[in-house]
PLY file of the C-alpha trace (Angstrom):
ply
format ascii 1.0
element vertex 236
property float x
property float y
property float z
element edge 235
property int vertex1
property int vertex2
end_header
245.63 173.85 67.69
243.46 175.92 70.04
243.41 179.69 69.60
243.73 181.42 72.97
241.31 184.26 73.66
243.19 187.45 74.47
240.51 190.07 73.85
239.44 192.16 76.83
235.95 193.68 76.46
235.80 197.49 76.51
232.56 198.53 78.21
232.99 202.29 78.62
230.06 203.16 76.37
227.57 200.57 77.60
226.22 202.75 80.44
223.12 204.78 79.55
221.48 207.64 81.44
218.57 205.39 82.39
221.04 203.10 84.21
222.26 205.90 86.49
220.74 206.48 89.92
221.21 209.71 91.89
221.37 209.55 95.67
221.33 212.58 97.97
220.64 216.26 97.40
220.89 217.90 94.03
224.04 219.69 92.97
227.47 219.03 94.39
226.13 216.77 97.18
224.41 214.34 94.82
226.06 210.98 94.24
225.52 209.23 90.91
226.04 205.51 90.56
224.98 202.40 88.69
223.52 199.75 90.99
225.45 196.52 91.50
222.55 194.58 89.95
222.66 196.59 86.71
226.44 196.39 86.73
226.22 192.60 87.06
223.73 192.47 84.18
226.10 194.47 81.97
229.02 192.24 82.98
227.09 189.07 82.17
225.95 190.55 78.85
229.23 191.99 77.55
231.92 189.87 79.22
230.94 186.34 78.27
233.25 183.74 79.80
234.87 186.12 82.28
234.54 185.49 86.03
235.14 187.64 89.11
236.90 186.32 92.21
237.64 187.29 95.81
241.17 186.32 96.89
241.25 184.66 100.35
243.42 186.17 103.05
246.48 184.12 104.05
244.91 183.20 107.38
241.48 182.39 105.93
238.43 184.49 105.11
238.29 187.29 102.57
239.10 190.36 104.68
242.74 191.41 104.43
244.39 193.30 107.29
246.09 196.63 106.61
249.04 197.79 108.79
246.83 200.25 110.70
244.21 197.64 111.60
241.63 198.42 108.90
240.35 195.89 106.39
240.39 195.60 102.63
239.45 193.20 99.84
241.63 191.77 97.08
239.76 190.74 93.94
240.52 189.86 90.33
238.96 188.69 87.08
239.72 185.56 85.08
239.43 185.63 81.30
237.55 182.90 79.35
240.75 180.81 79.28
241.03 180.88 83.07
243.94 183.33 83.20
243.88 185.52 86.30
244.25 189.27 85.77
245.84 191.89 88.01
244.78 192.03 91.67
242.47 194.89 92.61
242.57 196.26 96.17
239.49 197.87 97.68
239.30 199.41 101.17
236.32 198.31 103.26
234.51 201.56 104.08
231.51 202.77 106.05
228.72 205.01 104.72
231.01 208.04 105.09
233.68 206.38 102.92
235.98 206.05 105.94
238.00 202.83 106.37
236.56 200.36 108.89
238.63 198.77 111.66
239.11 195.04 111.20
237.21 194.13 114.37
234.30 196.38 113.31
233.64 194.61 110.00
230.38 192.67 110.30
228.58 190.54 107.71
226.53 193.48 106.36
229.61 195.69 105.95
231.44 192.88 104.18
228.52 192.13 101.85
227.96 195.79 100.93
231.64 196.41 100.25
231.96 193.24 98.20
229.28 194.54 95.82
230.90 197.99 95.66
234.29 196.40 95.04
232.82 194.40 92.17
231.58 197.63 90.55
234.93 199.38 91.06
236.81 196.41 89.65
234.52 196.43 86.60
235.68 199.99 85.94
239.34 199.09 86.36
239.22 195.99 84.16
236.64 196.95 81.50
236.21 200.77 81.95
232.54 200.17 82.82
230.89 203.37 84.16
234.27 205.12 84.31
232.44 208.39 83.61
230.88 208.27 87.07
234.15 207.40 88.82
235.87 210.34 87.09
232.86 212.68 87.48
232.05 213.02 83.78
228.44 213.41 82.68
226.96 210.55 80.66
225.35 211.85 77.51
221.60 211.32 77.14
221.14 209.58 73.80
217.44 210.49 73.72
218.40 214.17 73.73
221.09 213.63 71.12
218.48 212.24 68.72
216.70 215.61 68.79
219.77 217.77 68.12
219.75 219.52 64.76
223.04 219.14 62.90
225.35 222.12 62.46
224.95 222.03 58.68
221.16 222.26 58.90
221.34 225.22 61.28
223.87 227.03 59.11
221.67 226.55 56.04
218.72 228.13 57.82
220.79 230.85 59.52
223.67 231.70 57.12
224.73 234.80 59.07
225.68 233.04 62.32
229.02 234.40 63.68
231.82 231.87 63.30
232.21 231.37 67.08
228.48 230.68 67.44
228.36 228.02 64.74
226.90 224.82 66.24
229.47 222.08 66.75
228.95 219.09 64.41
228.05 215.91 66.35
231.15 214.04 65.16
233.47 216.80 66.36
231.62 217.04 69.66
231.87 213.28 70.18
235.61 213.37 69.47
236.10 216.25 71.92
234.06 214.53 74.65
236.01 211.31 74.17
239.26 213.23 74.54
237.96 214.94 77.68
236.92 211.62 79.18
240.40 210.20 78.67
242.18 213.26 80.06
239.85 213.87 83.04
240.31 210.26 84.09
244.04 211.01 84.50
243.86 214.64 85.62
240.73 215.82 87.48
241.95 219.43 87.45
241.22 219.57 83.71
237.48 219.39 84.33
237.65 222.31 86.79
239.57 224.45 84.28
237.11 223.53 81.52
234.19 224.52 83.74
235.77 227.91 84.43
236.34 228.45 80.70
232.72 227.61 79.89
231.42 229.86 82.67
233.17 232.79 81.00
231.32 232.01 77.78
228.02 231.01 79.37
227.49 232.57 82.84
224.31 230.52 83.31
226.53 227.44 83.55
227.46 228.47 87.10
223.80 228.35 88.17
223.17 224.85 86.88
222.35 222.42 89.73
224.08 219.52 87.98
226.64 221.09 85.64
227.56 218.92 82.69
230.47 219.65 80.40
228.80 217.80 77.55
225.57 219.77 77.86
227.33 223.11 77.51
229.68 222.14 74.70
227.45 223.02 71.77
229.22 225.70 69.72
232.54 226.26 68.01
233.60 228.73 70.71
233.13 226.05 73.36
235.30 223.66 71.38
238.03 226.30 71.04
237.92 227.07 74.78
238.22 223.39 75.74
241.08 222.83 73.29
242.94 225.81 74.78
242.61 224.29 78.27
243.93 220.97 77.01
246.84 222.61 75.21
247.70 224.70 78.26
247.79 221.48 80.30
250.14 219.89 77.77
247.65 217.58 76.04
247.44 217.27 72.28
244.04 217.99 70.70
0 1
1 2
2 3
3 4
4 5
5 6
6 7
7 8
8 9
9 10
10 11
11 12
12 13
13 14
14 15
15 16
16 17
17 18
18 19
19 20
20 21
21 22
22 23
23 24
24 25
25 26
26 27
27 28
28 29
29 30
30 31
31 32
32 33
33 34
34 35
35 36
36 37
37 38
38 39
39 40
40 41
41 42
42 43
43 44
44 45
45 46
46 47
47 48
48 49
49 50
50 51
51 52
52 53
53 54
54 55
55 56
56 57
57 58
58 59
59 60
60 61
61 62
62 63
63 64
64 65
65 66
66 67
67 68
68 69
69 70
70 71
71 72
72 73
73 74
74 75
75 76
76 77
77 78
78 79
79 80
80 81
81 82
82 83
83 84
84 85
85 86
86 87
87 88
88 89
89 90
90 91
91 92
92 93
93 94
94 95
95 96
96 97
97 98
98 99
99 100
100 101
101 102
102 103
103 104
104 105
105 106
106 107
107 108
108 109
109 110
110 111
111 112
112 113
113 114
114 115
115 116
116 117
117 118
118 119
119 120
120 121
121 122
122 123
123 124
124 125
125 126
126 127
127 128
128 129
129 130
130 131
131 132
132 133
133 134
134 135
135 136
136 137
137 138
138 139
139 140
140 141
141 142
142 143
143 144
144 145
145 146
146 147
147 148
148 149
149 150
150 151
151 152
152 153
153 154
154 155
155 156
156 157
157 158
158 159
159 160
160 161
161 162
162 163
163 164
164 165
165 166
166 167
167 168
168 169
169 170
170 171
171 172
172 173
173 174
174 175
175 176
176 177
177 178
178 179
179 180
180 181
181 182
182 183
183 184
184 185
185 186
186 187
187 188
188 189
189 190
190 191
191 192
192 193
193 194
194 195
195 196
196 197
197 198
198 199
199 200
200 201
201 202
202 203
203 204
204 205
205 206
206 207
207 208
208 209
209 210
210 211
211 212
212 213
213 214
214 215
215 216
216 217
217 218
218 219
219 220
220 221
221 222
222 223
223 224
224 225
225 226
226 227
227 228
228 229
229 230
230 231
231 232
232 233
233 234
234 235
């Protein structure tokens, strides 16, 4: 009797800071992404046996026609047993992220959007690089290696006020994981968290590339984030 493979790889934590490329000006106009080549490498490495497919349009070709005359792609993954997963729809867009009219889709536009669709479908199916799609900073592991633990800092500075006590790495990781899950569903949570952190650390507002994870370092930050989550109706 053959055992059917049902496990779907979870690739949310496979993206590292060195995989991320920034395009455009710094600050709010900068776009962060993982190139399609690195995404394909991660897929081939972590999703052994899985395959990605473009679904042909009913009348031939791979560009589907929307009611308003623009085009889109329909793609899906197959697991190692050959079972097709849910269809994923991706609008064919120009460099301004505006939908392209069917008659204006040339070979270059189709090729570029096919690669982008692959990356987006990776996120949907395996959560790969979901931090970038939901605008959450990816933690730099090299910096984490140099962080002194909360216990060590308390031993050397026993009179630290309770709110200023450094947040233990395990608690910070748990809080960041919770934020990642919630912000993926509700983008307003990140905005509210940023406002709460600005009140505690005014310099946060002057940061060119503000990162929630970078500024969550002390117990007071943890308490502020938990209050935002509770106010939004999420358990902490």
